[in-house]
N, C-alpha and C positions, 0 to 999 in steps of 0.2 A: 370662404370655402367655395364660393361661386366663381372665383377667378381661376381655379385649377381643377384638373381631373383627379380622380382618386389615385391613379398611378403616379401623377406628379406630386401629390401630397405625400404619398408614402416615400418616394425618392427624396423629397426635400426633408422629411422628418428623419430618415436614416442618415442622410448626408449631414444634417445639423447635429445629430448625436455624435457621429464620428468626428466632425469638425471641432465641436466643443471639447471632445476628449483629447484630440491632438493639440488644441490650443492650451488646455489646462496642464497636460502632462509635459509637453515639449515646447510650448510657446510658439508653435508653428501655426500661423494664421492663413496660409494659402488655401487649405481646404475650405475654410469658412468663406473666403472670397469666392471660390468656385461654386459653393452651395448657394450663396446669395445671387450669383450671376445666373445659375440655372433657374432659381426661383423667379427671377425677373424675366428671363427669356421664355418661361413656360406659362406666363399669365395668358389666359384664354379670353378673347373678346370676340363675340359673334362667330364662334366655332372655328377660329383660327388663332394662331399665336406666332410670335416672332421666330421661335425655334423651327416650326414647320416651314415658314417662309425661307429661312436660311438653309434648311435641308434641301428644299426644292431648288434654290438658287445655286448651291454647290453642285447638285446633280446636273443641272442644266449647263453650267459654265465649265465644270471641270471633269465630271465623271462619265457622262454619256457623250458618245460621239455625235456631232452634229453633221447631218447629211444634206447637202445642198445640190440641187440640179440647176445648172445654168443653161438657159435656152436663148436662142437668137430671137429678139423681139420681132424681127421682120419675117420670120419663117412661119 
């Protein structure tokens, strides 16, 4: 329980219940893989996790415009 926040634990629990239901009723394992991937990415170590890092990287690289000012070094 120390590896996740309460919000992550509730999302993982609900996802696990829905994933197991889909696996038992329809034999569909993809939601279970998604839940396990979310559980891995949301492990929190020293107040940061992989999911937060990936969100920041996507925002920096793709979603927010980068603005550069080019100046003459001799001026």
